[in-house]
C-alpha angles and dihedrals in degrees: 000000000000091000093050091047090052091050091051092050091050089050092051092047089051093051090047094050090048092051092050092049089050092047091049091050090050092049089051089055090049092050093048092051091046092053094051090042090059089052093049092048089051088056094041090059088072095049096112088066093044103044114141096009098103123104132221093041088170087080088072096060117091113232108201134065106235095050091045094048089052093056094258091291103138101108091119094046125224128254094234094039126117106247092227089059092053094049096084097066099028130006089210087069088074087078092079089071108111102191136331118352135178129181139185124189133183123197126189100207127189122292091030092293115155124208127192126193128186129178139175125194135184131189116220108183107296090347134087129192127187139184119204136178129187123188129188118207117198097176123218114337121199109249113238124174138176091263098038109033094159117105110247136162090277109106139176134200135232131194141178118207127180123180122189141188117201135194126188131175133193100229095181138351087276107026129068132173135191147172136204125203111200132192111204125195130177123188125188114175106301096345123086138176133194139187142171121229139165138208126208133184150147135219130206126201115202099220117267093329094104091240121128132179133193141181127188145168119216139196101011110161150097125312122282105247123193127212140155143106089292089075094057117103132185109233143165115242120229113280091009119144107263092227093050121107113276120244129239110237123185114217115222111223123220114249117248120217119232117251098255117190145172123231127196119176146165133198130186122194125193126186118229098209114275093320103074149304140251126217124194120190142174136189140193117202122189111198117200091212105024142043120296113255131212118194142173134193140190131203127190118195126194115203089328090284109083124040131188117195142186140171145175133206122203129195134169097253109028090178089078091069128060089213119094094219097244123111130186136185151143137211142200120215115197117192116207106185106288091346130079137207119195132188117190133183132195133190123197118185116220137189118239093002138065115275118273112247132192134194118187129182123188140172128205120195 
């Protein structure tokens, strides 16, 4: 009996030590995010003088249908959400992925710009990893120069490509943390720019109450620097003989900082018996180079198969955006045994342009 009692005590001590280690690890994540948050807020205090000066603005555009239809409010993640969908606002949201997941999304942006997004995620015990790629296609653009401003049949291409590797871990039964490392590349004719950035975040589930909270920092990295033959100009140097051969001079571009931001969001889900569920969510977004945004979203689910969604984003001066602030969407969730196929659609009204539309297809195994 004494031996058995000693064994039980040792087991309890082991569980207690493990819990303490996990709590300390979670606390370390909280402290790290708090330190970076204070730095971002110090920079954000100067945003009125820096509005519109950031580069890589495409990083601020959500790429998938469900997140967009909900007003970009998924910082806290959702229990029934594909982890790849939650990645945009918070890499810790990847922790909701329960196995193998793949996703493809197509967005028809304003001015006939097409955007493709692909992601793959895999769960490994308490860990999740994901690879994502987004590509913007601007089509053929008529070439106009200082010497030939007229539009002709000569065209050039532009593209934005962002590749990301994400890692998320379930630290405790309530706390998850994650990080995303992103490689950003922009190409415009014969000029290109690149940068490296990371996102980091945490989510917290309040027991079985249906309440979730999340915080994340996005787009923290080096400046976007441009280079290429398109920045070379033929010029005459001062005091040079006018008939002498001109000289090739490479212009040095000014670096553009990335659009860093802070997200804080909450979501509450309540089951409506066996017939459906309702989720209400809200989000505060502090942009270092733009206006702060407040947003809310609502999702109604019917037997976990059909979903109807809506959202609204509010900022101080809405005239600075060609979007109206409202978002709408719907989704179809098709269970196939233990697997699931989902198709989602989002509609975003816009002023002066046709509405932005998304279609996203995903599979979870």
